[in-house]
VEXSENU-459897 format. One record per atom (N, C-alpha, C): atom name; residue number from 1; x, y, z; residue in three letters. Coordinates in Angstrom, 2 decimals, decimal comma. Example, Ala and Ser with C-alpha at 12.3 -4.5 7.8 and 13.67 -1.06 7.14 Angstrom:
REM VEXSENU-459897
(atom N; 1; (13,19; -5,69; 7,80); ALA),
(atom CA; 1; (12,30; -4,50; 7,80); ALA),
(atom C; 1; (13,20; -3,30; 7,80); ALA),
(atom N; 2; (12,85; -2,25; 7,08); SER),
(atom CA; 2; (13,67; -1,06; 7,14); SER),
(atom C; 2; (12,90; 0,03; 7,87); SER),
This chain:
REM VEXSENU-459897
(atom N; 1; (46,02; -52,67; -9,65); MET),
(atom CA; 1; (47,19; -52,38; -8,85); MET),
(atom C; 1; (48,36; -53,29; -9,25); MET),
(atom N; 2; (48,09; -54,51; -9,64); ILE),
(atom CA; 2; (49,16; -55,45; -9,97); ILE),
(atom C; 2; (49,69; -55,22; -11,38); ILE),
(atom N; 3; (48,84; -54,78; -12,29); LEU),
(atom CA; 3; (49,24; -54,62; -13,69); LEU),
(atom C; 3; (50,39; -53,62; -13,89); LEU),
(atom N; 4; (50,37; -52,42; -13,25); PRO),
(atom CA; 4; (51,53; -51,53; -13,42); PRO),
(atom C; 4; (52,83; -52,13; -12,87); PRO),
(atom N; 5; (52,76; -52,82; -11,76); TRP),
(atom CA; 5; (53,96; -53,45; -11,21); TRP),
(atom C; 5; (54,47; -54,56; -12,13); TRP),
(atom N; 6; (53,55; -55,32; -12,69); LEU),
(atom CA; 6; (53,93; -56,37; -13,62); LEU),
(atom C; 6; (54,62; -55,78; -14,84); LEU),
(atom N; 7; (54,08; -54,68; -15,36); PHE),
(atom CA; 7; (54,70; -54,00; -16,50); PHE),
(atom C; 7; (56,11; -53,52; -16,15); PHE),
(atom N; 8; (56,29; -52,92; -14,98); LEU),
(atom CA; 8; (57,62; -52,42; -14,58); LEU),
(atom C; 8; (58,62; -53,56; -14,40); LEU),
(atom N; 9; (58,17; -54,64; -13,80); VAL),
(atom CA; 9; (59,07; -55,78; -13,59); VAL),
(atom C; 9; (59,46; -56,40; -14,93); VAL),
(atom N; 10; (58,50; -56,57; -15,83); LEU),
(atom CA; 10; (58,81; -57,14; -17,14); LEU),
(atom C; 10; (59,74; -56,22; -17,95); LEU),
(atom N; 11; (59,52; -54,92; -17,85); MET),
(atom CA; 11; (60,38; -53,96; -18,54); MET),
(atom C; 11; (61,80; -54,01; -17,98); MET),
(atom N; 12; (61,92; -54,09; -16,65); PHE),
(atom CA; 12; (63,24; -54,18; -16,03); PHE),
(atom C; 12; (63,93; -55,49; -16,40); PHE),
(atom N; 13; (63,19; -56,58; -16,39); LEU),
(atom CA; 13; (63,78; -57,88; -16,76); LEU),
(atom C; 13; (64,22; -57,91; -18,22); LEU),
(atom N; 14; (63,48; -57,28; -19,09); LEU),
(atom CA; 14; (63,88; -57,21; -20,50); LEU),
(atom C; 14; (65,16; -56,39; -20,64); LEU),
(atom N; 15; (65,25; -55,27; -19,92); GLY),
(atom CA; 15; (66,47; -54,48; -19,94); GLY),
(atom C; 15; (67,65; -55,23; -19,35); GLY),
(atom N; 16; (67,41; -55,96; -18,28); ALA),
(atom CA; 16; (68,48; -56,77; -17,68); ALA),
(atom C; 16; (68,92; -57,87; -18,64); ALA),
(atom N; 17; (67,99; -58,43; -19,38); HIS),
(atom CA; 17; (68,33; -59,45; -20,38); HIS),
(atom C; 17; (69,25; -58,87; -21,45); HIS),
(atom N; 18; (68,94; -57,68; -21,95); PHE),
(atom CA; 18; (69,81; -57,03; -22,94); PHE),
(atom C; 18; (71,19; -56,73; -22,35); PHE),
(atom N; 19; (71,24; -56,33; -21,09); SER),
(atom CA; 19; (72,53; -56,06; -20,45); SER),
(atom C; 19; (73,37; -57,33; -20,33); SER),
(atom N; 20; (72,73; -58,43; -19,95); VAL),
(atom CA; 20; (73,45; -59,70; -19,86); VAL),
(atom C; 20; (73,93; -60,13; -21,24); VAL),
(atom N; 21; (73,12; -59,91; -22,25); MET),
(atom CA; 21; (73,53; -60,24; -23,61); MET),
(atom C; 21; (74,73; -59,41; -24,05); MET),
(atom N; 22; (74,79; -58,15; -23,61); ASN),
(atom CA; 22; (75,96; -57,32; -23,94); ASN),
(atom C; 22; (77,22; -57,86; -23,29); ASN),
(atom N; 23; (77,12; -58,35; -22,05); TYR),
(atom CA; 23; (78,28; -58,98; -21,41); TYR),
(atom C; 23; (78,68; -60,25; -22,17); TYR),
(atom N; 24; (77,70; -60,98; -22,64); ARG),
(atom CA; 24; (77,98; -62,19; -23,41); ARG),
(atom C; 24; (78,68; -61,86; -24,72); ARG),
(atom N; 25; (78,27; -60,77; -25,36); VAL),
(atom CA; 25; (78,93; -60,33; -26,59); VAL),
(atom C; 25; (80,38; -59,95; -26,31); VAL),
(atom N; 26; (80,61; -59,22; -25,21); LEU),
(atom CA; 26; (81,98; -58,86; -24,86); LEU),
(atom C; 26; (82,83; -60,10; -24,62); LEU),
(atom N; 27; (82,27; -61,10; -23,97); TYR),
(atom CA; 27; (83,00; -62,34; -23,74); TYR),
(atom C; 27; (83,36; -63,00; -25,06); TYR),
(atom N; 28; (82,39; -63,08; -25,96); ARG),
(atom CA; 28; (82,65; -63,74; -27,25); ARG),
(atom C; 28; (83,65; -62,97; -28,10); ARG),
(atom N; 29; (83,64; -61,65; -28,01); VAL),
(atom CA; 29; (84,56; -60,85; -28,82); VAL),
(atom C; 29; (85,98; -60,95; -28,28); VAL),
(atom N; 30; (86,14; -60,79; -26,96); TYR),
(atom CA; 30; (87,49; -60,71; -26,40); TYR),
(atom C; 30; (88,09; -62,06; -26,01); TYR),
(atom N; 31; (87,29; -63,04; -25,65); VAL),
(atom CA; 31; (87,83; -64,33; -25,22); VAL),
(atom C; 31; (87,83; -65,32; -26,38); VAL),
(atom N; 32; (86,72; -65,45; -27,05); ARG),
(atom CA; 32; (86,62; -66,44; -28,13); ARG),
(atom C; 32; (87,05; -65,89; -29,49); ARG),
(atom N; 33; (87,26; -64,60; -29,58); LYS),
(atom CA; 33; (87,67; -63,93; -30,82); LYS),
(atom C; 33; (86,64; -64,11; -31,94); LYS),
(atom N; 34; (85,38; -64,10; -31,59); GLU),
(atom CA; 34; (84,29; -64,17; -32,56); GLU),
(atom C; 34; (83,77; -62,76; -32,79); GLU),
(atom N; 35; (83,06; -62,57; -33,88); HIS),
(atom CA; 35; (82,49; -61,25; -34,17); HIS),
(atom C; 35; (80,99; -61,26; -33,87); HIS),
(atom N; 36; (80,58; -60,39; -32,96); HIS),
(atom CA; 36; (79,18; -60,21; -32,61); HIS),
(atom C; 36; (78,93; -58,74; -32,36); HIS),
(atom N; 37; (77,70; -58,30; -32,54); SER),
(atom CA; 37; (77,35; -56,91; -32,32); SER),
(atom C; 37; (76,52; -56,78; -31,04); SER),
(atom N; 38; (76,87; -55,82; -30,19); PRO),
(atom CA; 38; (76,08; -55,60; -28,97); PRO),
(atom C; 38; (74,82; -54,79; -29,25); PRO),
(atom N; 39; (73,98; -54,69; -28,25); PHE),
(atom CA; 39; (72,78; -53,86; -28,31); PHE),
(atom C; 39; (73,07; -52,57; -27,55); PHE),
(atom N; 40; (73,51; -51,51; -28,22); PRO),
(atom CA; 40; (73,91; -50,31; -27,50); PRO),
(atom C; 40; (72,74; -49,60; -26,84); PRO),
(atom N; 41; (72,88; -49,30; -25,58); LEU),
(atom CA; 41; (72,00; -48,46; -24,78); LEU),
(atom C; 41; (70,60; -49,02; -24,52); LEU),
(atom N; 42; (70,21; -50,11; -25,14); ILE),
(atom CA; 42; (68,84; -50,61; -24,98); ILE),
(atom C; 42; (68,60; -51,12; -23,56); ILE),
(atom N; 43; (69,47; -51,98; -23,08); GLY),
(atom CA; 43; (69,28; -52,56; -21,75); GLY),
(atom C; 43; (69,33; -51,52; -20,64); GLY),
(atom N; 44; (70,29; -50,63; -20,72); GLY),
(atom CA; 44; (70,41; -49,59; -19,69); GLY),
(atom C; 44; (69,22; -48,66; -19,67); GLY),
(atom N; 45; (68,73; -48,26; -20,84); PHE),
(atom CA; 45; (67,60; -47,35; -20,89); PHE),
(atom C; 45; (66,29; -48,02; -20,48); PHE),
(atom N; 46; (66,12; -49,30; -20,80); LEU),
(atom CA; 46; (64,90; -50,00; -20,36); LEU),
(atom C; 46; (64,87; -50,11; -18,83); LEU),
(atom N; 47; (66,00; -50,48; -18,25); CYS),
(atom CA; 47; (66,07; -50,56; -16,78); CYS),
(atom C; 47; (65,92; -49,18; -16,15); CYS),
(atom N; 48; (66,53; -48,17; -16,75); LEU),
(atom CA; 48; (66,40; -46,79; -16,25); LEU),
(atom C; 48; (64,95; -46,35; -16,27); LEU),
(atom N; 49; (64,26; -46,59; -17,38); ALA),
(atom CA; 49; (62,85; -46,19; -17,49); ALA),
(atom C; 49; (61,97; -46,93; -16,49); ALA),
(atom N; 50; (62,23; -48,21; -16,31); ALA),
(atom CA; 50; (61,43; -48,98; -15,34); ALA),
(atom C; 50; (61,66; -48,46; -13,93); ALA),
(atom N; 51; (62,90; -48,12; -13,62); MET),
(atom CA; 51; (63,18; -47,63; -12,27); MET),
(atom C; 51; (62,64; -46,22; -12,06); MET),
(atom N; 52; (62,64; -45,38; -13,09); LEU),
(atom CA; 52; (62,09; -44,03; -12,95); LEU),
(atom C; 52; (60,58; -44,04; -12,81); LEU),
(atom N; 53; (59,90; -45,00; -13,40); MET),
(atom CA; 53; (58,45; -45,09; -13,29); MET),
(atom C; 53; (57,99; -45,77; -12,01); MET),
(atom N; 54; (58,92; -46,33; -11,26); CYS),
(atom CA; 54; (58,57; -47,02; -10,03); CYS),
(atom C; 54; (58,08; -46,00; -8,98); CYS),
(atom N; 55; (57,01; -46,32; -8,25); PRO),
(atom CA; 55; (56,49; -45,37; -7,26); PRO),
(atom C; 55; (57,32; -45,28; -5,98); PRO),
(atom N; 56; (58,31; -46,12; -5,81); ILE),
(atom CA; 56; (59,15; -46,09; -4,61); ILE),
(atom C; 56; (60,32; -45,13; -4,85); ILE),
(atom N; 57; (60,43; -44,11; -4,02); ALA),
(atom CA; 57; (61,43; -43,05; -4,22); ALA),
(atom C; 57; (62,86; -43,56; -4,11); ALA),
(atom N; 58; (63,12; -44,52; -3,26); ARG),
(atom CA; 58; (64,49; -45,03; -3,11); ARG),
(atom C; 58; (64,96; -45,76; -4,36); ARG),
(atom N; 59; (64,06; -46,37; -5,08); ILE),
(atom CA; 59; (64,43; -47,03; -6,33); ILE),
(atom C; 59; (64,68; -45,98; -7,41); ILE),
(atom N; 60; (63,87; -44,93; -7,46); ARG),
(atom CA; 60; (64,08; -43,86; -8,45); ARG),
(atom C; 60; (65,41; -43,17; -8,23); ARG),
(atom N; 61; (65,87; -43,09; -7,00); ALA),
(atom CA; 61; (67,15; -42,43; -6,71); ALA),
(atom C; 61; (68,33; -43,20; -7,31); ALA),
(atom N; 62; (68,18; -44,49; -7,51); TRP),
(atom CA; 62; (69,26; -45,33; -8,06); TRP),
(atom C; 62; (69,05; -45,64; -9,54); TRP),
(atom N; 63; (68,23; -44,90; -10,23); ALA),
(atom CA; 63; (67,89; -45,21; -11,62); ALA),
(atom C; 63; (69,07; -45,01; -12,57); ALA),
(atom N; 64; (70,09; -44,27; -12,18); TRP),
(atom CA; 64; (71,25; -44,03; -13,05); TRP),
(atom C; 64; (72,18; -45,23; -13,11); TRP),
(atom N; 65; (72,08; -46,15; -12,18); VAL),
(atom CA; 65; (73,01; -47,28; -12,09); VAL),
(atom C; 65; (72,97; -48,19; -13,33); VAL),
(atom N; 66; (71,81; -48,53; -13,89); PRO),
(atom CA; 66; (71,83; -49,41; -15,07); PRO),
(atom C; 66; (72,61; -48,86; -16,26); PRO),
(atom N; 67; (72,65; -47,55; -16,41); LEU),
(atom CA; 67; (73,43; -46,97; -17,52); LEU),
(atom C; 67; (74,92; -47,20; -17,34); LEU),
(atom N; 68; (75,37; -47,27; -16,10); ILE),
(atom CA; 68; (76,79; -47,50; -15,82); ILE),
(atom C; 68; (77,11; -48,99; -15,87); ILE),
(atom N; 69; (76,22; -49,82; -15,37); VAL),
(atom CA; 69; (76,47; -51,27; -15,29); VAL),
(atom C; 69; (76,39; -51,92; -16,65); VAL),
(atom N; 70; (75,50; -51,45; -17,50); ASP),
(atom CA; 70; (75,33; -52,06; -18,82); ASP),
(atom C; 70; (76,52; -51,72; -19,70); ASP),
(atom N; 71; (77,25; -52,74; -20,20); PRO),
(atom CA; 71; (78,39; -52,44; -21,06); PRO),
(atom C; 71; (77,97; -51,83; -22,40); PRO),
(atom N; 72; (76,73; -51,97; -22,77); GLY),
(atom CA; 72; (76,23; -51,33; -23,98); GLY),
(atom C; 72; (76,05; -49,84; -23,80); GLY),
(atom N; 73; (76,11; -49,38; -22,58); GLY),
(atom CA; 73; (75,98; -47,95; -22,32); GLY),
(atom C; 73; (77,32; -47,29; -22,13); GLY),
(atom N; 74; (77,92; -47,48; -20,98); ALA),
(atom CA; 74; (79,16; -46,80; -20,64); ALA),
(atom C; 74; (80,31; -47,22; -21,54); ALA),
(atom N; 75; (80,46; -48,51; -21,79); PHE),
(atom CA; 75; (81,58; -49,01; -22,58); PHE),
(atom C; 75; (81,48; -48,54; -24,03); PHE),
(atom N; 76; (80,31; -48,68; -24,64); LEU),
(atom CA; 76; (80,18; -48,32; -26,05); LEU),
(atom C; 76; (80,21; -46,82; -26,27); LEU),
(atom N; 77; (79,65; -46,05; -25,34); VAL),
(atom CA; 77; (79,72; -44,59; -25,47); VAL),
(atom C; 77; (81,18; -44,13; -25,32); VAL),
(atom N; 78; (81,90; -44,73; -24,36); GLY),
(atom CA; 78; (83,32; -44,41; -24,21); GLY),
(atom C; 78; (84,12; -44,81; -25,43); GLY),
(atom N; 79; (83,83; -45,96; -25,99); LEU),
(atom CA; 79; (84,51; -46,42; -27,19); LEU),
(atom C; 79; (84,20; -45,51; -28,38); LEU),
(atom N; 80; (82,97; -45,04; -28,47); PHE),
(atom CA; 80; (82,58; -44,11; -29,53); PHE),
(atom C; 80; (83,36; -42,80; -29,42); PHE),
(atom N; 81; (83,45; -42,26; -28,21); ILE),
(atom CA; 81; (84,19; -41,01; -28,00); ILE),
(atom C; 81; (85,67; -41,21; -28,30); ILE),
(atom N; 82; (86,22; -42,32; -27,84); HIS),
(atom CA; 82; (87,63; -42,62; -28,12); HIS),
(atom C; 82; (87,88; -42,73; -29,62); HIS),
(atom N; 83; (87,00; -43,42; -30,32); THR),
(atom CA; 83; (87,15; -43,57; -31,77); THR),
(atom C; 83; (87,04; -42,23; -32,47); THR),
(atom N; 84; (86,13; -41,39; -32,03); ALA),
(atom CA; 84; (85,97; -40,07; -32,64); ALA),
(atom C; 84; (87,22; -39,21; -32,44); ALA),
(atom N; 85; (87,85; -39,32; -31,27); ILE),
(atom CA; 85; (89,06; -38,55; -31,00); ILE),
(atom C; 85; (90,24; -39,11; -31,77); ILE),
(atom N; 86; (90,41; -40,43; -31,76); VAL),
(atom CA; 86; (91,55; -41,06; -32,42); VAL),
(atom C; 86; (91,51; -40,84; -33,92); VAL),
(atom N; 87; (90,35; -40,98; -34,53); THR),
(atom CA; 87; (90,26; -40,83; -35,99); THR),
(atom C; 87; (89,92; -39,40; -36,39); THR),
(atom N; 88; (89,97; -38,48; -35,47); LYS),
(atom CA; 88; (89,72; -37,05; -35,72); LYS),
(atom C; 88; (88,38; -36,83; -36,42); LYS),
(atom N; 89; (87,35; -37,30; -35,79); GLY),
(atom CA; 89; (86,01; -37,09; -36,29); GLY),
(atom C; 89; (85,61; -38,03; -37,40); GLY),
(atom N; 90; (86,17; -39,23; -37,42); PHE),
(atom CA; 90; (85,84; -40,29; -38,38); PHE),
(atom C; 90; (86,25; -39,95; -39,81); PHE),
(atom N; 91; (87,20; -39,03; -39,99); LYS),
(atom CA; 91; (87,66; -38,72; -41,34); LYS),
(atom C; 91; (88,74; -39,68; -41,79); LYS),
(atom N; 92; (89,53; -40,14; -40,87); ALA),
(atom CA; 92; (90,60; -41,09; -41,22); ALA),
(atom C; 92; (90,08; -42,51; -41,02); ALA),
(atom N; 93; (90,66; -43,44; -41,72); THR),
(atom CA; 93; (90,29; -44,83; -41,54); THR),
(atom C; 93; (91,01; -45,38; -40,32); THR),
(atom N; 94; (90,34; -46,19; -39,51); PRO),
(atom CA; 94; (90,98; -46,74; -38,32); PRO),
(atom C; 94; (92,07; -47,74; -38,72); PRO),
(atom N; 95; (93,07; -47,94; -37,85); PRO),
(atom CA; 95; (94,13; -48,89; -38,17); PRO),
(atom C; 95; (93,60; -50,31; -38,26); PRO),
(atom N; 96; (94,22; -51,11; -39,12); LYS),
(atom CA; 96; (93,77; -52,50; -39,31); LYS),
(atom C; 96; (94,55; -53,47; -38,49); LYS),
């Protein structure tokens, strides 16, 4: 009985760790002007999967929240769509 809960908690904590790392990358890129790469979608999907596998229905109802909170999800997907529109399908080179 404890092992499935332990697996879900560890999976959620790993996803939360990736989400926090994505916020740290954003801080380093925009504040410190350093170059770092985020982990796109990993943290949000790990937390989403852990919440969907949870046997408590109220937690499963909120499983979409990690995809929005994780900057590797909403921010990077939005940036990808914006880049695709601005560069007309990645045919043009982005401005320097």
